[in-house]
C-alpha positions in Angstrom: -20.4 -10.0 -10.2 -19.4 -7.6 -7.5 -16.1 -9.3 -6.7 -14.0 -9.9 -9.8 -10.9 -11.9 -10.4 -8.8 -8.7 -10.6 -10.0 -7.8 -7.0 -9.2 -11.3 -5.7 -5.7 -11.3 -7.3 -5.1 -7.8 -5.9 -6.1 -8.9 -2.4 -3.7 -11.9 -2.7 -0.8 -9.7 -3.8 -1.6 -7.2 -1.0 -1.6 -10.0 1.7 1.6 -11.5 0.5 3.5 -8.2 0.3 2.1 -7.2 3.7 3.5 -10.5 5.1 6.9 -9.9 3.5 7.0 -6.4 5.1 5.7 -7.6 8.5 8.2 -10.5 8.8 11.2 -8.4 7.7 11.8 -10.4 4.5 12.6 -7.2 2.6 16.0 -6.1 4.1 16.2 -2.5 3.1 16.9 -0.1 5.9 15.0 2.7 4.1 11.7 0.9 4.6 10.1 2.1 7.8 7.0 0.8 9.5 4.7 0.7 6.5 1.2 -0.7 6.0 0.1 -2.0 2.6 -3.4 -0.6 2.1 -4.5 -1.9 -1.3 -3.4 -3.0 -4.7 -4.8 -1.7 -7.9 -4.3 -3.9 -11.0 -4.7 -2.9 -14.6 -7.5 -4.9 -16.5 -4.9 -7.2 -18.1 -3.2 -7.7 -14.7 0.3 -6.9 -16.1 0.8 -3.8 -13.9 0.0 -3.2 -10.3 0.1 -0.1 -8.1 0.7 -1.1 -4.5 -0.5 1.6 -2.1 1.1 1.9 1.3 0.7 4.2 4.3 3.1 5.3 6.9 3.1 7.7 9.8 5.9 10.2 10.0 7.6 12.9 8.1 7.5 13.3 4.3 11.2 12.4 4.0 10.5 9.0 5.8 7.6 8.3 3.4 9.8 9.1 0.4 12.6 6.8 1.7 10.2 4.0 2.3 8.8 4.4 -1.3 12.3 4.3 -2.7 13.2 1.3 -0.7 10.1 -0.6 -1.7 10.6 0.3 -5.4 14.2 -0.9 -5.3 13.0 -4.2 -3.8 10.5 -4.8 -6.6 12.6 -7.6 -8.2 12.9 -9.5 -4.9 9.2 -9.0 -4.2 8.1 -10.2 -7.7 10.3 -13.3 -7.4 8.8 -14.1 -4.0 5.3 -13.6 -5.3 6.1 -16.0 -8.2 7.0 -18.7 -5.7 4.0 -18.0 -3.4 1.2 -17.5 -6.0 0.2 -19.7 -8.8 -0.3 -17.0 -11.4 0.8 -17.2 -15.1 2.2 -13.6 -15.0 3.4 -11.7 -11.9 2.5 -8.0 -12.5 5.1 -5.3 -12.7 4.9 -3.5 -9.3 5.2 0.2 -8.4 4.7 1.5 -4.9 2.7 4.6 -4.3 2.1 6.5 -1.0 -1.6 6.3 0.0 -2.6 9.6 1.6 -6.3 8.6 2.1 -5.7 8.0 5.9 -4.2 11.5 6.3 -7.1 12.9 4.3 -9.7 11.1 6.5 -8.0 12.4 9.6 -8.1 15.9 8.2 -11.8 15.6 7.5 -12.5 14.3 11.0 -10.6 17.2 12.5 -12.6 19.7 10.4 -15.9 18.1 11.5 -14.8 18.1 15.1 -14.0 21.8 14.9 -17.3 22.5 13.3 -19.2 20.7 16.1 -17.1 22.5 18.8 -18.0 25.8 17.1 -21.7 25.0 17.1 -21.6 24.1 20.8 -20.0 27.5 21.7 -22.8 29.4 20.0 
Protein backbone atom coordinates (compact mmCIF):
# COMPACT_ATOMS: atom_id res chain seq x y z
CA UNK A 1 0.00 0.00 0.00
CA UNK A 2 2.01 2.92 -1.23
CA UNK A 3 -0.85 5.44 -1.16
CA UNK A 4 -2.50 5.50 2.26
CA UNK A 5 -5.70 7.13 3.40
CA UNK A 6 -3.72 9.79 5.26
CA UNK A 7 -2.09 10.79 1.97
CA UNK A 8 -5.43 10.94 0.16
CA UNK A 9 -7.02 13.06 2.88
CA UNK A 10 -3.96 15.33 2.93
CA UNK A 11 -4.22 15.81 -0.82
CA UNK A 12 -7.94 16.63 -0.53
CA UNK A 13 -7.29 19.20 2.18
CA UNK A 14 -4.44 20.70 0.15
CA UNK A 15 -6.62 21.07 -2.95
CA UNK A 16 -9.53 22.62 -1.06
CA UNK A 17 -7.34 25.15 0.77
CA UNK A 18 -5.54 25.97 -2.48
CA UNK A 19 -8.91 26.68 -4.12
CA UNK A 20 -9.92 28.93 -1.22
CA UNK A 21 -6.70 30.92 -1.57
CA UNK A 22 -6.88 31.04 -5.37
CA UNK A 23 -10.46 32.28 -5.49
CA UNK A 24 -9.96 34.86 -2.74
CA UNK A 25 -12.34 33.25 -0.27
CA UNK A 26 -9.96 34.05 2.58
CA UNK A 27 -10.29 37.80 2.95
CA UNK A 28 -7.20 38.72 4.94
CA UNK A 29 -5.03 41.47 3.44
CA UNK A 30 -1.91 39.98 5.04
CA UNK A 31 -2.11 36.92 2.81
CA UNK A 32 -0.05 37.50 -0.30
CA UNK A 33 0.32 35.31 -3.37
CA UNK A 34 0.86 31.96 -1.66
CA UNK A 35 0.98 28.43 -3.02
CA UNK A 36 -0.11 25.50 -0.87
CA UNK A 37 2.62 22.90 -1.41
CA UNK A 38 1.55 19.96 0.78
CA UNK A 39 -0.28 18.87 3.90
CA UNK A 40 1.20 16.59 6.52
CA UNK A 41 -1.31 14.82 8.79
CA UNK A 42 -0.65 13.06 12.07
CA UNK A 43 -1.45 9.31 12.04
CA UNK A 44 -4.75 9.91 13.88
CA UNK A 45 -5.63 12.70 11.40
CA UNK A 46 -6.44 15.15 14.21
CA UNK A 47 -3.70 17.66 13.37
CA UNK A 48 -2.40 18.88 10.03
CA UNK A 49 0.53 21.06 9.07
CA UNK A 50 -0.25 22.94 5.88
CA UNK A 51 2.92 23.97 4.07
CA UNK A 52 2.90 27.01 1.79
CA UNK A 53 5.47 28.80 -0.31
CA UNK A 54 5.69 32.41 -1.36
CA UNK A 55 8.21 34.50 -3.22
CA UNK A 56 9.29 37.73 -1.61
CA UNK A 57 10.79 39.12 1.55
CA UNK A 58 10.81 37.33 4.88
CA UNK A 59 8.40 39.91 6.31
CA UNK A 60 5.84 39.09 3.58
CA UNK A 61 6.11 35.38 4.34
CA UNK A 62 5.61 36.02 8.03
CA UNK A 63 2.55 38.22 7.36
CA UNK A 64 1.04 35.56 5.11
CA UNK A 65 1.65 32.86 7.75
CA UNK A 66 0.00 35.04 10.40
CA UNK A 67 -2.95 35.75 8.10
CA UNK A 68 -3.43 32.09 7.25
CA UNK A 69 -3.17 31.04 10.90
CA UNK A 70 -5.74 33.67 11.90
CA UNK A 71 -8.14 32.31 9.25
CA UNK A 72 -7.93 28.73 10.54
CA UNK A 73 -11.48 28.81 11.96
CA UNK A 74 -12.98 29.90 8.66
CA UNK A 75 -10.88 27.38 6.71
CA UNK A 76 -11.90 24.50 9.00
CA UNK A 77 -15.60 25.41 8.71
CA UNK A 78 -15.28 25.55 4.92
CA UNK A 79 -13.50 22.20 4.87
CA UNK A 80 -16.27 20.68 7.00
CA UNK A 81 -18.84 21.78 4.39
CA UNK A 82 -16.76 20.59 1.43
CA UNK A 83 -15.36 17.28 2.71
CA UNK A 84 -17.19 14.35 4.20
CA UNK A 85 -14.83 13.65 7.07
CA UNK A 86 -15.81 12.72 10.60
CA UNK A 87 -13.23 15.11 12.07
CA UNK A 88 -11.65 18.11 10.42
CA UNK A 89 -8.06 18.31 11.64
CA UNK A 90 -6.65 21.26 13.55
CA UNK A 91 -4.62 23.25 11.04
CA UNK A 92 -1.35 25.11 11.39
CA UNK A 93 0.40 26.85 8.53
CA UNK A 94 4.14 26.51 8.06
CA UNK A 95 6.36 28.17 5.48
CA UNK A 96 7.89 25.60 3.09
CA UNK A 97 11.44 26.55 2.24
CA UNK A 98 12.11 23.52 0.03
CA UNK A 99 11.72 25.58 -3.17
CA UNK A 100 14.30 28.10 -2.00
CA UNK A 101 16.61 25.27 -0.99
CA UNK A 102 16.30 23.60 -4.40
CA UNK A 103 17.02 26.94 -6.11
CA UNK A 104 20.12 27.29 -3.94
CA UNK A 105 21.32 23.78 -4.85
CA UNK A 106 20.72 24.50 -8.54
CA UNK A 107 22.75 27.69 -8.28
CA UNK A 108 25.64 25.87 -6.58
CA UNK A 109 25.64 23.16 -9.26
CA UNK A 110 25.59 25.78 -12.00
CA UNK A 111 28.56 27.58 -10.41
CA UNK A 112 30.49 24.32 -10.17
CA UNK A 113 29.86 23.55 -13.83
CA UNK A 114 30.93 27.05 -14.86
CA UNK A 115 34.10 26.64 -12.79
CA UNK A 116 34.89 23.35 -14.55
CA UNK A 117 34.44 24.95 -17.97
CA UNK A 118 36.90 27.71 -17.15
CA UNK A 119 39.65 25.25 -16.27
